[in-house]
MITORGU-326626 format. One record per residue (C-alpha): residue in three letters; chain; x, y negated, z negated. Coordinates in nm, 3 decimals, padded with zeros to 5 digits. Each point is the difference from the previous one (the first is absolute). Example, Ala and Ser with C-alpha at 12.3 -4.5 7.8 and 13.67 -1.06 7.14 Angstrom:
2
VEXVEX   aa  ch       xx       yy       zz
VEXVEX  ala   A   01.230   00.450  -00.780
VEXVEX  ser   A   00.137  -00.344   00.066
END
This chain:
320
VEXVEX   aa  ch       xx       yy       zz
VEXVEX  unk   A  -03.243   00.456  -04.932
VEXVEX  unk   A  -00.371   00.086   00.161
VEXVEX  unk   A   00.049  -00.294   00.223
VEXVEX  unk   A   00.397   00.138   00.073
VEXVEX  unk   A  -00.187   00.316   00.103
VEXVEX  unk   A  -00.208  -00.155   00.262
VEXVEX  unk   A   00.230  -00.268   00.119
VEXVEX  unk   A   00.184   00.325   00.081
VEXVEX  unk   A  -00.247   00.172   00.191
VEXVEX  unk   A  -00.091  -00.313   00.170
VEXVEX  unk   A   00.348  -00.089   00.115
VEXVEX  unk   A   00.013   00.390   00.125
VEXVEX  unk   A  -00.302  -00.028   00.171
VEXVEX  unk   A   00.094  -00.286   00.197
VEXVEX  unk   A   00.351   00.199   00.085
VEXVEX  unk   A  -00.209   00.264   00.144
VEXVEX  unk   A  -00.252  -00.177   00.168
VEXVEX  unk   A   00.267  -00.252   00.171
VEXVEX  unk   A   00.117   00.117   00.310
VEXVEX  unk   A   00.372  -00.110   00.134
VEXVEX  unk   A   00.216  -00.040   00.322
VEXVEX  unk   A   00.356  -00.021  -00.030
VEXVEX  unk   A   00.191  -00.166   00.318
VEXVEX  unk   A   00.398   00.013  -00.010
VEXVEX  unk   A   00.216  -00.053   00.272
VEXVEX  unk   A   00.208   00.304   00.142
VEXVEX  unk   A   00.363   00.012  -00.168
VEXVEX  unk   A   00.333  -00.118   00.108
VEXVEX  unk   A   00.150   00.126   00.344
VEXVEX  unk   A   00.305   00.115   00.166
VEXVEX  unk   A   00.236  -00.293   00.151
VEXVEX  unk   A   00.043   00.208   00.337
VEXVEX  unk   A   00.312  -00.061   00.160
VEXVEX  unk   A  -00.107  -00.176   00.345
VEXVEX  unk   A   00.378   00.090   00.101
VEXVEX  unk   A  -00.026   00.344   00.008
VEXVEX  unk   A  -00.365   00.013   00.165
VEXVEX  unk   A  -00.202   00.040  -00.269
VEXVEX  unk   A  -00.362  -00.217  -00.063
VEXVEX  unk   A   00.096  -00.351  -00.187
VEXVEX  unk   A  -00.172  -00.014  -00.394
VEXVEX  unk   A  -00.374  -00.080   00.084
VEXVEX  unk   A  -00.030   00.280   00.198
VEXVEX  unk   A   00.164   00.211  -00.229
VEXVEX  unk   A  -00.076   00.288  -00.254
VEXVEX  unk   A   00.066  -00.022  -00.416
VEXVEX  unk   A   00.340  -00.046  -00.050
VEXVEX  unk   A   00.110   00.095  -00.402
VEXVEX  unk   A  -00.135  -00.234  -00.138
VEXVEX  unk   A  -00.342   00.059   00.168
VEXVEX  unk   A  -00.002   00.331  -00.106
VEXVEX  unk   A   00.110  -00.070  -00.323
VEXVEX  unk   A  -00.254  -00.262  -00.078
VEXVEX  unk   A  -00.243   00.303   00.137
VEXVEX  unk   A   00.082   00.252  -00.261
VEXVEX  unk   A  -00.066  -00.299  -00.250
VEXVEX  unk   A  -00.372   00.015   00.099
VEXVEX  unk   A  -00.002   00.303  -00.202
VEXVEX  unk   A   00.128  -00.162  -00.306
VEXVEX  unk   A  -00.288  -00.263   00.009
VEXVEX  unk   A  -00.315   00.113   00.136
VEXVEX  unk   A  -00.197   00.121  -00.271
VEXVEX  unk   A   00.235   00.069  -00.260
VEXVEX  unk   A  -00.054  -00.092  -00.370
VEXVEX  unk   A   00.171  -00.405  -00.091
VEXVEX  unk   A  -00.021  -00.104   00.424
VEXVEX  unk   A  -00.308  -00.222   00.118
VEXVEX  unk   A  -00.064   00.230   00.286
VEXVEX  unk   A  -00.264   00.261   00.016
VEXVEX  unk   A   00.037   00.362   00.164
VEXVEX  unk   A  -00.109  -00.058   00.366
VEXVEX  unk   A  -00.258   00.242   00.087
VEXVEX  unk   A   00.072  -00.002   00.401
VEXVEX  unk   A   00.264  -00.215   00.185
VEXVEX  unk   A   00.008  -00.131   00.376
VEXVEX  unk   A   00.298  -00.109   00.184
VEXVEX  unk   A   00.014  -00.198   00.298
VEXVEX  unk   A   00.044   00.237   00.335
VEXVEX  unk   A   00.211  -00.299   00.236
VEXVEX  unk   A  -00.153   00.199   00.303
VEXVEX  unk   A   00.315  -00.190   00.171
VEXVEX  unk   A   00.320   00.218   00.205
VEXVEX  unk   A   00.268  -00.213  -00.142
VEXVEX  unk   A  -00.067   00.065  -00.381
VEXVEX  unk   A   00.239   00.225  -00.188
VEXVEX  unk   A  -00.139   00.334  -00.098
VEXVEX  unk   A   00.180   00.276  -00.178
VEXVEX  unk   A   00.014   00.375   00.019
VEXVEX  unk   A  -00.369   00.011  -00.152
VEXVEX  unk   A  -00.166  -00.259   00.236
VEXVEX  unk   A   00.012  -00.242  -00.301
VEXVEX  unk   A   00.015  -00.370   00.108
VEXVEX  unk   A   00.139  -00.217  -00.316
VEXVEX  unk   A  -00.359  -00.054  -00.143
VEXVEX  unk   A  -00.048   00.340  -00.002
VEXVEX  unk   A   00.368   00.079  -00.183
VEXVEX  unk   A  -00.054  -00.275  -00.268
VEXVEX  unk   A  -00.324   00.215  -00.137
VEXVEX  unk   A   00.126   00.400   00.066
VEXVEX  unk   A   00.166   00.031  -00.324
VEXVEX  unk   A  -00.298  -00.126  -00.207
VEXVEX  unk   A  -00.241   00.170   00.229
VEXVEX  unk   A   00.245   00.333   00.008
VEXVEX  unk   A  -00.074   00.308  -00.219
VEXVEX  unk   A   00.340   00.000  -00.139
VEXVEX  unk   A   00.017  -00.084  -00.368
VEXVEX  unk   A  -00.150  -00.348  -00.085
VEXVEX  unk   A  -00.160   00.025   00.339
VEXVEX  unk   A  -00.366  -00.040   00.057
VEXVEX  unk   A  -00.081   00.241   00.244
VEXVEX  unk   A  -00.178  -00.142   00.241
VEXVEX  unk   A  -00.024  -00.045   00.321
VEXVEX  unk   A   00.116  -00.320   00.163
VEXVEX  unk   A  -00.316  -00.147   00.278
VEXVEX  unk   A   00.273  -00.158   00.264
VEXVEX  unk   A  -00.308  -00.014   00.215
VEXVEX  unk   A  -00.029  -00.385   00.008
VEXVEX  unk   A   00.182  -00.297   00.124
VEXVEX  unk   A   00.019  -00.308   00.138
VEXVEX  unk   A   00.070   00.057   00.389
VEXVEX  unk   A  -00.277  -00.050   00.235
VEXVEX  unk   A  -00.001   00.370   00.099
VEXVEX  unk   A  -00.024   00.105  -00.365
VEXVEX  unk   A  -00.378  -00.077   00.030
VEXVEX  unk   A  -00.039  -00.015   00.381
VEXVEX  unk   A   00.045  -00.343   00.025
VEXVEX  unk   A   00.133  -00.193   00.330
VEXVEX  unk   A   00.279  -00.281  -00.028
VEXVEX  unk   A  -00.043  -00.311   00.098
VEXVEX  unk   A   00.270  -00.041   00.308
VEXVEX  unk   A   00.124  -00.362  -00.134
VEXVEX  unk   A   00.171   00.264  -00.283
VEXVEX  unk   A   00.192   00.248   00.192
VEXVEX  unk   A   00.305  -00.215   00.119
VEXVEX  unk   A   00.130  -00.190  -00.308
VEXVEX  unk   A  -00.097   00.336  -00.212
VEXVEX  unk   A   00.258   00.181   00.263
VEXVEX  unk   A   00.192  -00.273   00.018
VEXVEX  unk   A   00.085  -00.025  -00.403
VEXVEX  unk   A   00.112   00.345   00.036
VEXVEX  unk   A   00.218  -00.038   00.263
VEXVEX  unk   A   00.257  -00.062  -00.218
VEXVEX  unk   A   00.088   00.410  -00.091
VEXVEX  unk   A   00.231   00.109   00.135
VEXVEX  unk   A   00.020   00.221   00.366
VEXVEX  unk   A  -00.215   00.249   00.076
VEXVEX  unk   A  -00.261  -00.150  -00.205
VEXVEX  unk   A   00.025  -00.375   00.116
VEXVEX  unk   A  -00.272   00.051   00.227
VEXVEX  unk   A  -00.249   00.245  -00.124
VEXVEX  unk   A  -00.210  -00.166  -00.207
VEXVEX  unk   A  -00.045  -00.251   00.284
VEXVEX  unk   A  -00.103   00.285   00.255
VEXVEX  unk   A  -00.179   00.169  -00.235
VEXVEX  unk   A  -00.221  -00.334  -00.125
VEXVEX  unk   A  -00.074  -00.059   00.403
VEXVEX  unk   A  -00.152   00.400   00.035
VEXVEX  unk   A  -00.172  -00.116  -00.248
VEXVEX  unk   A  -00.449  -00.025   00.010
VEXVEX  unk   A  -00.079  -00.394   00.003
VEXVEX  unk   A  -00.268  -00.236   00.020
VEXVEX  unk   A   00.026  -00.407   00.019
VEXVEX  unk   A  -00.280  -00.028  -00.232
VEXVEX  unk   A   00.182   00.245  -00.199
VEXVEX  unk   A   00.038  -00.166  -00.363
VEXVEX  unk   A   00.313   00.234  -00.120
VEXVEX  unk   A   00.327  -00.127   00.012
VEXVEX  unk   A   00.195   00.256  -00.129
VEXVEX  unk   A   00.243  -00.158  -00.270
VEXVEX  unk   A  -00.149  -00.368   00.130
VEXVEX  unk   A   00.259  -00.022   00.268
VEXVEX  unk   A  -00.142  -00.253   00.282
VEXVEX  unk   A  -00.263  -00.162  -00.271
VEXVEX  unk   A  -00.058  -00.305  -00.049
VEXVEX  unk   A   00.109   00.009  -00.380
VEXVEX  unk   A  -00.074  -00.384  -00.073
VEXVEX  unk   A  -00.394  -00.010   00.032
VEXVEX  unk   A  -00.034   00.323  -00.194
VEXVEX  unk   A   00.319   00.149  -00.247
VEXVEX  unk   A  -00.134   00.303  -00.005
VEXVEX  unk   A  -00.070   00.037   00.359
VEXVEX  unk   A  -00.166   00.301   00.208
VEXVEX  unk   A   00.255   00.234  -00.114
VEXVEX  unk   A  -00.244   00.154  -00.166
VEXVEX  unk   A  -00.058   00.274   00.258
VEXVEX  unk   A  -00.022   00.333  -00.163
VEXVEX  unk   A   00.048  -00.106  -00.385
VEXVEX  unk   A  -00.397  -00.036   00.025
VEXVEX  unk   A  -00.067   00.335   00.071
VEXVEX  unk   A   00.325   00.110  -00.285
VEXVEX  unk   A  -00.187  -00.233  -00.241
VEXVEX  unk   A  -00.374   00.178   00.031
VEXVEX  unk   A   00.173   00.382   00.014
VEXVEX  unk   A   00.125  -00.120  -00.345
VEXVEX  unk   A  -00.277  -00.124  -00.134
VEXVEX  unk   A  -00.240   00.283   00.096
VEXVEX  unk   A   00.250   00.251  -00.169
VEXVEX  unk   A   00.012  -00.234  -00.305
VEXVEX  unk   A  -00.383   00.031  -00.017
VEXVEX  unk   A   00.044   00.383  -00.010
VEXVEX  unk   A  -00.054   00.140  -00.346
VEXVEX  unk   A   00.301   00.067  -00.179
VEXVEX  unk   A   00.196  -00.209   00.216
VEXVEX  unk   A   00.058  -00.309  -00.280
VEXVEX  unk   A   00.412  -00.124   00.093
VEXVEX  unk   A   00.121  -00.001   00.344
VEXVEX  unk   A   00.355  -00.089   00.094
VEXVEX  unk   A   00.116  -00.167   00.357
VEXVEX  unk   A   00.268  -00.001   00.153
VEXVEX  unk   A   00.041  -00.246   00.301
VEXVEX  unk   A   00.204  -00.180   00.197
VEXVEX  unk   A   00.115  -00.364  -00.089
VEXVEX  unk   A  -00.188  -00.240   00.231
VEXVEX  unk   A  -00.294   00.219   00.034
VEXVEX  unk   A  -00.068  -00.031  -00.362
VEXVEX  unk   A  -00.096  -00.334   00.040
VEXVEX  unk   A  -00.274   00.127   00.252
VEXVEX  unk   A  -00.139   00.338  -00.218
VEXVEX  unk   A   00.022  -00.193  -00.301
VEXVEX  unk   A  -00.280  -00.251   00.161
VEXVEX  unk   A  -00.209   00.285   00.186
VEXVEX  unk   A   00.015   00.125  -00.373
VEXVEX  unk   A  -00.178  -00.336  -00.125
VEXVEX  unk   A   00.201  -00.173  -00.111
VEXVEX  unk   A  -00.027  -00.438   00.101
VEXVEX  unk   A   00.258  -00.050   00.278
VEXVEX  unk   A   00.084  -00.318  -00.166
VEXVEX  unk   A   00.154   00.197  -00.311
VEXVEX  unk   A   00.251   00.214   00.253
VEXVEX  unk   A   00.333  -00.116   00.055
VEXVEX  unk   A   00.261   00.120   00.203
VEXVEX  unk   A   00.181   00.274  -00.144
VEXVEX  unk   A   00.358  -00.064  -00.073
VEXVEX  unk   A   00.255   00.214   00.199
VEXVEX  unk   A   00.207   00.098  -00.296
VEXVEX  unk   A  -00.299   00.106  -00.231
VEXVEX  unk   A  -00.032   00.336  -00.043
VEXVEX  unk   A  -00.149   00.014  -00.335
VEXVEX  unk   A  -00.303  -00.139  -00.029
VEXVEX  unk   A  -00.324   00.151  -00.014
VEXVEX  unk   A  -00.366  -00.122   00.055
VEXVEX  unk   A  -00.255   00.107  -00.205
VEXVEX  unk   A  -00.336  -00.036   00.115
VEXVEX  unk   A  -00.299   00.088  -00.208
VEXVEX  unk   A  -00.340   00.117   00.055
VEXVEX  unk   A  -00.348   00.055  -00.135
VEXVEX  unk   A  -00.172   00.306   00.031
VEXVEX  unk   A  -00.182  -00.089   00.296
VEXVEX  unk   A   00.330  -00.049   00.198
VEXVEX  unk   A  -00.038  -00.422  -00.078
VEXVEX  unk   A   00.353  -00.169  -00.026
VEXVEX  unk   A   00.001  -00.155  -00.318
VEXVEX  unk   A   00.367  -00.090  -00.095
VEXVEX  unk   A   00.323  -00.042   00.120
VEXVEX  unk   A   00.348  -00.066  -00.118
VEXVEX  unk   A   00.236  -00.053   00.324
VEXVEX  unk   A   00.295  -00.150  -00.188
VEXVEX  unk   A   00.055   00.128  -00.377
VEXVEX  unk   A   00.019   00.319   00.071
VEXVEX  unk   A   00.357   00.206   00.076
VEXVEX  unk   A   00.132   00.381   00.019
VEXVEX  unk   A   00.295  -00.134  -00.218
VEXVEX  unk   A   00.256   00.192   00.129
VEXVEX  unk   A   00.213  -00.253   00.221
VEXVEX  unk   A  -00.040  -00.381  -00.160
VEXVEX  unk   A   00.158  -00.141   00.314
VEXVEX  unk   A  -00.143  -00.342  -00.107
VEXVEX  unk   A  -00.372   00.166   00.006
VEXVEX  unk   A  -00.072  -00.109  -00.261
VEXVEX  unk   A   00.365  -00.195  -00.136
VEXVEX  unk   A   00.057   00.219  -00.238
VEXVEX  unk   A   00.376   00.088  -00.153
VEXVEX  unk   A  -00.067   00.355  -00.008
VEXVEX  unk   A   00.171   00.224   00.276
VEXVEX  unk   A  -00.169   00.352   00.045
VEXVEX  unk   A   00.140   00.161   00.275
VEXVEX  unk   A   00.348   00.090  -00.009
VEXVEX  unk   A   00.049   00.096   00.314
VEXVEX  unk   A   00.165  -00.228   00.331
VEXVEX  unk   A  -00.195  -00.299   00.123
VEXVEX  unk   A   00.079   00.006   00.369
VEXVEX  unk   A  -00.272   00.181   00.175
VEXVEX  unk   A   00.216   00.288   00.078
VEXVEX  unk   A  -00.078   00.328   00.138
VEXVEX  unk   A   00.321   00.253  -00.106
VEXVEX  unk   A   00.270  -00.054  -00.234
VEXVEX  unk   A   00.288  -00.157   00.216
VEXVEX  unk   A   00.255   00.263   00.035
VEXVEX  unk   A   00.309   00.055  -00.264
VEXVEX  unk   A   00.329   00.048   00.141
VEXVEX  unk   A   00.043   00.384  -00.211
VEXVEX  unk   A  -00.163   00.279   00.141
VEXVEX  unk   A  -00.272   00.237  -00.185
VEXVEX  unk   A   00.261   00.216  -00.259
VEXVEX  unk   A  -00.003   00.175  -00.309
VEXVEX  unk   A   00.120  -00.272  -00.202
VEXVEX  unk   A  -00.200  -00.206  -00.280
VEXVEX  unk   A  -00.221  -00.306   00.121
VEXVEX  unk   A   00.214  -00.293   00.062
VEXVEX  unk   A  -00.034  -00.284  -00.241
VEXVEX  unk   A  -00.160  -00.298   00.224
VEXVEX  unk   A   00.118  -00.316  -00.087
VEXVEX  unk   A  -00.156  -00.355   00.110
VEXVEX  unk   A  -00.037  -00.081   00.353
VEXVEX  unk   A   00.178  -00.265   00.226
VEXVEX  unk   A  -00.119  -00.099   00.348
VEXVEX  unk   A   00.126   00.090   00.289
VEXVEX  unk   A   00.098  -00.181   00.327
VEXVEX  unk   A  -00.299   00.161   00.132
VEXVEX  unk   A  -00.213  -00.139  -00.297
VEXVEX  unk   A  -00.072   00.343  -00.141
VEXVEX  unk   A   00.109   00.125  -00.331
VEXVEX  unk   A   00.346   00.150  -00.036
VEXVEX  unk   A   00.057   00.213  -00.346
VEXVEX  unk   A   00.336   00.065  -00.196
VEXVEX  unk   A  -00.052   00.380  -00.068
VEXVEX  unk   A   00.227   00.155  -00.288
VEXVEX  unk   A  -00.017   00.369   00.044
VEXVEX  unk   A   00.081   00.242  -00.305
VEXVEX  unk   A   00.269   00.263   00.058
END
């Protein structure tokens, strides 16, 4: 019995002294209808599925029976780029992803999300390597007007230095010689701020919502060997990177492969369970119904078929 008590006390002691940083990707994004002049998916805000994922964080972060501790502090990536979607609150999709968890509503943590860090050069006073500007802007010229030239014009106007090692998103960089490249940019400054926060008394667990490409740079800046960090798959929104530190804020261990939110498997990891029951496309608003709002009961929705335009079509039976 005494041995058991000591074992429990020993576990509790380790739990209290071990500090954690969780890194997640933002949630799923709106498709964007370019024919209607909307931004394409990769610059969009959260979709219905992404917002549902955001609210699901309230069910897993720190509750009994889940593998996650309650965050004491939350960071989100500030994109610092004019083409990125921001909602009516000024939130980028990274901040949207953690906003429900941070909110003061029931189940929330009543925390202010720190959106002062990011990866773009202006966030920490760096200058662009000019070789990054043209490919960075040209990649974004796939967007419809009036957005087509916005990013290229904006990038060209940013302070530059030919000796700079900052290539945002690794654009214009020879990635063969350095797979993680010099796209580090302000990820290093962000990591420094996160580790400084983790060192503060009462801050034992930090949650970070970041952009997928830059997660590799941030993780390296937080101390994980580059060789252990792989490119974040574009279809993966469920993984959680777990970085563990001792009380001196030295990285003691990390897990980049086996921890998941458990919200939507979609092959990450392969499993028969599908916990998200809503639409699986990157949709924004529900496709309009043929029925106007009225006093009749809600329609019964039958499984959708795919129309000629590739969008789902629903058969609706309205009770009279």
